[in-house]
VEXROBA-154432 format. One line per 3 residues: for each residue x negated, y, z negated of N, C-alpha, C, O. Coordinates in nm, 4 decimals, decimal comma, always signed. Example, Ala and Ser with C-alpha at 12.3 -4.5 7.8 and 13.67 -1.06 7.14 Angstrom:
// residues 2
-1,3190/-0,5690/-0,7800/-1,2300/-0,4500/-0,7800/-1,3200/-0,3300/-0,7800/-1,4236/-0,3319/-0,8465; -1,2850/-0,2250/-0,7080/-1,3670/-0,1060/-0,7140/-1,2900/+0,0030/-0,7870/-1,3409/+0,1138/-0,8039
END
This chain:
// residues 114
-21,7076/+7,0596/-25,3865/-21,5861/+7,0721/-25,4633/-21,6164/+7,1147/-25,6073/-21,5482/+7,1999/-25,6642; -21,7200/+7,0534/-25,6647/-21,7569/+7,0879/-25,8015/-21,8053/+7,2323/-25,8099/-21,7787/+7,3016/-25,9081; -21,8765/+7,2773/-25,7066/-21,9241/+7,4153/-25,7062/-21,8070/+7,5129/-25,7008/-21,8091/+7,6169/-25,7665
-21,7063/+7,4792/-25,6232/-21,5896/+7,5649/-25,6113/-21,5133/+7,5701/-25,7439/-21,4674/+7,6767/-25,7850; -21,5001/+7,4572/-25,8096/-21,4345/+7,4518/-25,9397/-21,5145/+7,5304/-26,0432/-21,4570/+7,6048/-26,1226; -21,6460/+7,5144/-26,0426/-21,7322/+7,5879/-26,1343/-21,7233/+7,7386/-26,1098/-21,7180/+7,8168/-26,2048
-21,7215/+7,7790/-25,9843/-21,7095/+7,9196/-25,9494/-21,5759/+7,9770/-25,9980/-21,5709/+8,0891/-26,0485; -21,4690/+7,9004/-25,9826/-21,3368/+7,9433/-26,0292/-21,3339/+7,9609/-26,1803/-21,2776/+8,0586/-26,2297; -21,3932/+7,8683/-26,2543/-21,3978/+7,8765/-26,3996/-21,4810/+7,9977/-26,4430/-21,4438/+8,0682/-26,5367
-21,5911/+8,0212/-26,3763/-21,6756/+8,1375/-26,4099/-21,6022/+8,2680/-26,3851/-21,6110/+8,3607/-26,4657; -21,5305/+8,2759/-26,2752/-21,4554/+8,3983/-26,2450/-21,3459/+8,4225/-26,3489/-21,3229/+8,5363/-26,3897; -21,2792/+8,3171/-26,3911/-21,1754/+8,3318/-26,4945/-21,2368/+8,3745/-26,6268/-21,1799/+8,4573/-26,6980
-21,3514/+8,3191/-26,6597/-21,4180/+8,3556/-26,7850/-21,4610/+8,5015/-26,7834/-21,4461/+8,5716/-26,8835; -21,5136/+8,5470/-26,6723/-21,5564/+8,6861/-26,6626/-21,4363/+8,7812/-26,6612/-21,4438/+8,8913/-26,7159; -21,3286/+8,7402/-26,6004/-21,2096/+8,8258/-26,5967/-21,1496/+8,8419/-26,7359/-21,0911/+8,9457/-26,7668
-21,1638/+8,7409/-26,8189/-21,1082/+8,7505/-26,9539/-21,1909/+8,8407/-27,0445/-21,1450/+8,8773/-27,1527; -21,3110/+8,8772/-27,0030/-21,3966/+8,9649/-27,0820/-21,3649/+9,1133/-27,0610/-21,4179/+9,1993/-27,1314; -21,2806/+9,1419/-26,9664/-21,2470/+9,2812/-26,9374/-21,1764/+9,3434/-27,0578/-21,0878/+9,2826/-27,1180
-21,2173/+9,4659/-27,0917/-21,1528/+9,5347/-27,2031/-21,0226/+9,5956/-27,1559/-21,0091/+9,6359/-27,0404; -20,9278/+9,6018/-27,2465/-20,7986/+9,6590/-27,2126/-20,7861/+9,7965/-27,2750/-20,8315/+9,8202/-27,3869; -20,7245/+9,8860/-27,2015/-20,7020/+10,0204/-27,2524/-20,5801/+10,0176/-27,3434/-20,4822/+9,9485/-27,3150
-20,5860/+10,0921/-27,4520/-20,4753/+10,0948/-27,5465/-20,3616/+10,1813/-27,4934/-20,3809/+10,2617/-27,4022; -20,2435/+10,1643/-27,5510/-20,1272/+10,2425/-27,5093/-20,1390/+10,3882/-27,5516/-20,0944/+10,4778/-27,4799; -20,1990/+10,4122/-27,6682/-20,2086/+10,5473/-27,7231/-20,3502/+10,5744/-27,7698/-20,4267/+10,4820/-27,7974
-20,3843/+10,7026/-27,7784/-20,5122/+10,7444/-27,8362/-20,4832/+10,7965/-27,9771/-20,4112/+10,8949/-27,9941; -20,5389/+10,7306/-28,0765/-20,5141/+10,7688/-28,2161/-20,6277/+10,8534/-28,2715/-20,6108/+10,9224/-28,3721; -20,7432/+10,8483/-28,2066/-20,8632/+10,9163/-28,2538/-20,8879/+10,8758/-28,3997/-20,8906/+10,7563/-28,4290
-20,9058/+10,9693/-28,4907/-20,9377/+10,9354/-28,6295/-20,8240/+10,9766/-28,7223/-20,8465/+11,0033/-28,8404; -20,7025/+10,9818/-28,6692/-20,5913/+11,0336/-28,7497/-20,5554/+10,9422/-28,8668/-20,5153/+10,9909/-28,9725; -20,5691/+10,8114/-28,8500/-20,5349/+10,7215/-28,9597/-20,6260/+10,7422/-29,0800/-20,5799/+10,7498/-29,1939
-20,7561/+10,7514/-29,0529/-20,8524/+10,7715/-29,1617/-20,8331/+10,9073/-29,2288/-20,8413/+10,9184/-29,3512; -20,8074/+11,0098/-29,1489/-20,7878/+11,1435/-29,2044/-20,6622/+11,1484/-29,2919/-20,6620/+11,2113/-29,3977; -20,5561/+11,0820/-29,2472/-20,4322/+11,0788/-29,3258/-20,4529/+11,0009/-29,4548/-20,4053/+11,0418/-29,5607
-20,5232/+10,8897/-29,4463/-20,5503/+10,8099/-29,5658/-20,6308/+10,8911/-29,6673/-20,6006/+10,8903/-29,7867; -20,7332/+10,9606/-29,6188/-20,8168/+11,0411/-29,7081/-20,7348/+11,1521/-29,7729/-20,7490/+11,1786/-29,8923; -20,6489/+11,2173/-29,6941/-20,5644/+11,3232/-29,7502/-20,4680/+11,2660/-29,8537/-20,4489/+11,3248/-29,9601
-20,4077/+11,1525/-29,8230/-20,3133/+11,0910/-29,9168/-20,3828/+11,0506/-30,0456/-20,3254/+11,0629/-30,1538; -20,5051/+11,0027/-30,0349/-20,5791/+10,9569/-30,1518/-20,6286/+11,0740/-30,2369/-20,6189/+11,0694/-30,3595; -20,6815/+11,1790/-30,1731/-20,7416/+11,2898/-30,2477/-20,6487/+11,4097/-30,2633/-20,6441/+11,4703/-30,3703
-20,5751/+11,4447/-30,1591/-20,4785/+11,5527/-30,1661/-20,5365/+11,6924/-30,1801/-20,4725/+11,7796/-30,2389; -20,6550/+11,7155/-30,1281/-20,7162/+11,8487/-30,1383/-20,6859/+11,9307/-30,0132/-20,6413/+11,8774/-29,9116; -20,7107/+12,0609/-30,0226/-20,6914/+12,1492/-29,9074/-20,7846/+12,1099/-29,7926/-20,7470/+12,1162/-29,6756
-20,9061/+12,0695/-29,8281/-21,0041/+12,0309/-29,7270/-20,9586/+11,9066/-29,6506/-20,9693/+11,9021/-29,5281; -20,9082/+11,8060/-29,7219/-20,8636/+11,6845/-29,6540/-20,7356/+11,7102/-29,5744/-20,7133/+11,6468/-29,4712; -20,6515/+11,8023/-29,6212/-20,5321/+11,8401/-29,5448/-20,5734/+11,9057/-29,4135/-20,5168/+11,8754/-29,3085
-20,6704/+11,9943/-29,4188/-20,7179/+12,0615/-29,2974/-20,7764/+11,9615/-29,1979/-20,7518/+11,9720/-29,0778; -20,8534/+11,8651/-29,2471/-20,9118/+11,7635/-29,1593/-20,8035/+11,6777/-29,0946/-20,8116/+11,6458/-28,9760; -20,7029/+11,6409/-29,1720/-20,5927/+11,5612/-29,1172/-20,5181/+11,6395/-29,0101/-20,4819/+11,5841/-28,9063
-20,4950/+11,7671/-29,0346/-20,4231/+11,8492/-28,9381/-20,5026/+11,8661/-28,8090/-20,4442/+11,8696/-28,7007; -20,6345/+11,8764/-28,8190/-20,7186/+11,8862/-28,6992/-20,7085/+11,7581/-28,6176/-20,6995/+11,7632/-28,4949; -20,7099/+11,6435/-28,6847/-20,6995/+11,5157/-28,6141/-20,5637/+11,5002/-28,5455/-20,5559/+11,4519/-28,4325
-20,4574/+11,5410/-28,6137/-20,3244/+11,5326/-28,5523/-20,3140/+11,6251/-28,4320/-20,2522/+11,5899/-28,3316; -20,3731/+11,7412/-28,4416/-20,3716/+11,8343/-28,3286/-20,4429/+11,7716/-28,2089/-20,3990/+11,7856/-28,0947; -20,5525/+11,7029/-28,2365/-20,6277/+11,6355/-28,1302/-20,5432/+11,5256/-28,0653/-20,5434/+11,5109/-27,9431
-20,4717/+11,4494/-28,1466/-20,3863/+11,3429/-28,0939/-20,2761/+11,4015/-28,0061/-20,2454/+11,3471/-27,9001; -20,2165/+11,5126/-28,0502/-20,1084/+11,5746/-27,9739/-20,1557/+11,6321/-27,8411/-20,0839/+11,6245/-27,7414; -20,2743/+11,6888/-27,8386/-20,3199/+11,7615/-27,7204/-20,3916/+11,6761/-27,6168/-20,3903/+11,7105/-27,4986
-20,4531/+11,5676/-27,6566/-20,5322/+11,4914/-27,5583/-20,5069/+11,3417/-27,5719/-20,5769/+11,2707/-27,6441; -20,4065/+11,2970/-27,5014/-20,3746/+11,1554/-27,4991/-20,4435/+11,0869/-27,3819/-20,4269/+11,1272/-27,2668; -20,5205/+10,9835/-27,4119/-20,5918/+10,9105/-27,3072/-20,5417/+10,7668/-27,2939/-20,5965/+10,6899/-27,2150
-20,4402/+10,7300/-27,3683/-20,3861/+10,5952/-27,3608/-20,3099/+10,5732/-27,2317/-20,2898/+10,6666/-27,1540; -20,2675/+10,4504/-27,2088/-20,1944/+10,4169/-27,0873/-20,0645/+10,4946/-27,0738/-20,0268/+10,5318/-26,9626; -19,9964/+10,5197/-27,1825/-19,8668/+10,5873/-27,1756/-19,8771/+10,7389/-27,1641/-19,7803/+10,8041/-27,1252
-19,9907/+10,7950/-27,1965/-20,0096/+10,9410/-27,1927/-19,9028/+11,0142/-27,2732/-19,8615/+11,1245/-27,2376; -19,8591/+10,9522/-27,3812/-19,7565/+11,0105/-27,4681/-19,8067/+11,0084/-27,6118/-19,8957/+10,9312/-27,6473; -19,7481/+11,0940/-27,6929/-19,7837/+11,0996/-27,8348/-19,7379/+10,9693/-27,9011/-19,6243/+10,9267/-27,8802
-19,8240/+10,9057/-27,9801/-19,7874/+10,7798/-28,0444/-19,6681/+10,7956/-28,1387/-19,6431/+10,9048/-28,1897; -19,5955/+10,6877/-28,1615/-19,4812/+10,6934/-28,2531/-19,5236/+10,7363/-28,3930/-19,6218/+10,6857/-28,4473; -19,4495/+10,8290/-28,4502/-19,4732/+10,8728/-28,5866/-19,5678/+10,9905/-28,6017/-19,5692/+11,0549/-28,7066
-19,6465/+11,0198/-28,5000/-19,7463/+11,1263/-28,5126/-19,6798/+11,2631/-28,5240/-19,7186/+11,3441/-28,6082; -19,5798/+11,2894/-28,4396/-19,5086/+11,4171/-28,4511/-19,4472/+11,4323/-28,5893/-19,4525/+11,5401/-28,6485; -19,3893/+11,3249/-28,6405/-19,3248/+11,3300/-28,7719/-19,4271/+11,3534/-28,8831/-19,4056/+11,4373/-28,9705
-19,5361/+11,2810/-28,8802/-19,6377/+11,2964/-28,9844/-19,7000/+11,4356/-28,9818/-19,7163/+11,4996/-29,0856; -19,7343/+11,4809/-28,8627/-19,7955/+11,6131/-28,8507/-19,6945/+11,7219/-28,8870/-19,7294/+11,8199/-28,9528; -19,5710/+11,7046/-28,8447/-19,4666/+11,8007/-28,8802/-19,4469/+11,8105/-29,0301/-19,4313/+11,9199/-29,0843
-19,4478/+11,6972/-29,0968/-19,4322/+11,6968/-29,2423/-19,5501/+11,7663/-29,3105/-19,5320/+11,8415/-29,4063; -19,6706/+11,7403/-29,2601/-19,7885/+11,8074/-29,3165/-19,7806/+11,9587/-29,2953/-19,8173/+12,0360/-29,3838; -19,7331/+12,0004/-29,1786/-19,7175/+12,1434/-29,1535/-19,6176/+12,2059/-29,2512/-19,6404/+12,3158/-29,3017
-19,5088/+12,1366/-29,2771/-19,4101/+12,1869/-29,3732/-19,4729/+12,1995/-29,5118/-19,4486/+12,2974/-29,5824; -19,5528/+12,1016/-29,5505/-19,6188/+12,1070/-29,6810/-19,7214/+12,2198/-29,6874/-19,7493/+12,2739/-29,7944; -19,7775/+12,2549/-29,5705/-19,8786/+12,3609/-29,5656/-19,8156/+12,4993/-29,5517/-19,8870/+12,5992/-29,5425
-19,6818/+12,5061/-29,5500/-19,6137/+12,6351/-29,5427/-19,5727/+12,6782/-29,4032/-19,5189/+12,7876/-29,3862; -19,5965/+12,5959/-29,3042/-19,5575/+12,6274/-29,1667/-19,4302/+12,5501/-29,1332/-19,4304/+12,4597/-29,0496; -19,3222/+12,5876/-29,2003/-19,1971/+12,5123/-29,1962/-19,1372/+12,5032/-29,0560/-19,0963/+12,3949/-29,0140
-19,1310/+12,6140/-28,9834/-19,0674/+12,6128/-28,8508/-19,1435/+12,5237/-28,7523/-19,0829/+12,4481/-28,6764; -19,2761/+12,5334/-28,7541/-19,3566/+12,4469/-28,6678/-19,3349/+12,3001/-28,7036/-19,3231/+12,2148/-28,6156; -19,3299/+12,2720/-28,8327/-19,3102/+12,1357/-28,8791/-19,1755/+12,0809/-28,8376/-19,1661/+11,9672/-28,7913
-19,0705/+12,1609/-28,8538/-18,9367/+12,1160/-28,8147/-18,9284/+12,0926/-28,6640/-18,8593/+12,0015/-28,6183; -18,9988/+12,1751/-28,5876/-19,0014/+12,1564/-28,4424/-19,0632/+12,0218/-28,4061/-19,0132/+11,9514/-28,3184; -19,1715/+11,9869/-28,4737/-19,2356/+11,8574/-28,4469/-19,1490/+11,7404/-28,4937/-19,1457/+11,6361/-28,4284
-19,0799/+11,7563/-28,6044/-18,9902/+11,6501/-28,6498/-18,8788/+11,6269/-28,5481/-18,8415/+11,5128/-28,5210; -18,8263/+11,7349/-28,4922/-18,7229/+11,7213/-28,3887/-18,7802/+11,6582/-28,2615/-18,7121/+11,5816/-28,1933; -18,9063/+11,6911/-28,2302/-18,9721/+11,6304/-28,1143/-18,9889/+11,4800/-28,1335/-18,9803/+11,4035/-28,0374
-19,0128/+11,4380/-28,2564/-19,0233/+11,2943/-28,2861/-18,8906/+11,2243/-28,2566/-18,8885/+11,1166/-28,1971; -18,7806/+11,2859/-28,2983/-18,6490/+11,2256/-28,2730/-18,6194/+11,2200/-28,1230/-18,5577/+11,1247/-28,0753; -18,6631/+11,3210/-28,0493/-18,6385/+11,3240/-27,9054/-18,7212/+11,2168/-27,8338/-18,6709/+11,1479/-27,7451
-18,8476/+11,2034/-27,8725/-18,9362/+11,1064/-27,8079/-18,9030/+10,9626/-27,8472/-18,9151/+10,8709/-27,7659; -18,8614/+10,9439/-27,9714/-18,8318/+10,8100/-28,0229/-18,6954/+10,8132/-28,0923/-18,6886/+10,8295/-28,2141; -18,5870/+10,7979/-28,0160/-18,4516/+10,8107/-28,0714/-18,4223/+10,7157/-28,1881/-18,3363/+10,7449/-28,2712
-18,4909/+10,6055/-28,1948/-18,4671/+10,5111/-28,3043/-18,5094/+10,5675/-28,4396/-18,4706/+10,5141/-28,5435; -18,5878/+10,6741/-28,4395/-18,6322/+10,7358/-28,5647/-18,5320/+10,8377/-28,6190/-18,5524/+10,8924/-28,7274; -18,4245/+10,8635/-28,5453/-18,3319/+10,9699/-28,5828/-18,2704/+10,9512/-28,7212/-18,2572/+11,0485/-28,7955
-18,2328/+10,8300/-28,7574/-18,1702/+10,8070/-28,8883/-18,2624/+10,8496/-29,0019/-18,2167/+10,9070/-29,1007; -18,3886/+10,8224/-28,9888/-18,4850/+10,8559/-29,0934/-18,5261/+11,0031/-29,0877/-18,5262/+11,0719/-29,1898; -18,5605/+11,0503/-28,9704/-18,6113/+11,1867/-28,9551/-18,5034/+11,2901/-28,9862/-18,5330/+11,3947/-29,0439
-18,3800/+11,2624/-28,9491/-18,2728/+11,3597/-28,9755/-18,2545/+11,3825/-29,1254/-18,2231/+11,4940/-29,1670; -18,2732/+11,2799/-29,2063/-18,2654/+11,2973/-29,3525/-18,3810/+11,3840/-29,4042/-18,3627/+11,4661/-29,4941; -18,4983/+11,3649/-29,3471/-18,6133/+11,4468/-29,3879/-18,5879/+11,5926/-29,3509/-18,6161/+11,6829/-29,4296
-18,5349/+11,6151/-29,2319/-18,5068/+11,7530/-29,1882/-18,4043/+11,8182/-29,2800/-18,4187/+11,9349/-29,3164; -18,3021/+11,7440/-29,3173/-18,2006/+11,8000/-29,4083/-18,2618/+11,8411/-29,5414/-18,2282/+11,9463/-29,5956; -18,3512/+11,7588/-29,5938/-18,4151/+11,7915/-29,7213/-18,5078/+11,9120/-29,7075/-18,5158/+11,9941/-29,7989
-18,5762/+11,9235/-29,5972/-18,6691/+12,0350/-29,5772/-18,5970/+12,1655/-29,5493/-18,6502/+12,2723/-29,5797; -18,4772/+12,1601/-29,4924/-18,4023/+12,2806/-29,4614/-18,3340/+12,3406/-29,5828/-18,2855/+12,4536/-29,5762; -18,3291/+12,2686/-29,6922/-18,2635/+12,3209/-29,8151/-18,3453/+12,4296/-29,8778/-18,3063/+12,4847/-29,9807
END
C-alpha cells in the first residue's frame, strides 16, 4: 500500500514538472520595442519592425494567432515610418481580431487619416 501511495505521489510530482506551451509567440518584440522607444533611432526602428514581422508570420503558440496589440503596435510603427496604408491595414486587422480594442484603435486611425 505504501509503495502504491509513493508511486502515485512520484507520478504527480513528475507530471507537475511538465512545461506548458504559451498561448502566443512573442519572440523578441518586447525588447525591440523597448529599445526603439528608449533610443528612437532608425536602426532600432528597423530592428523592431523585423521582430514584429516575425511575430506576424510565424506563430507557434497554442492559439496560432497574432498576440493582442501586435497588429496595432506594428501598424503604428509602419505609419511613423511612412508606410501609412500598410499601417492602417494592420490597425484595422487589430480591431477585427480583438473587437474590444475598437474604441481605442478607431481614435488612432482617425488621427492618422487626417
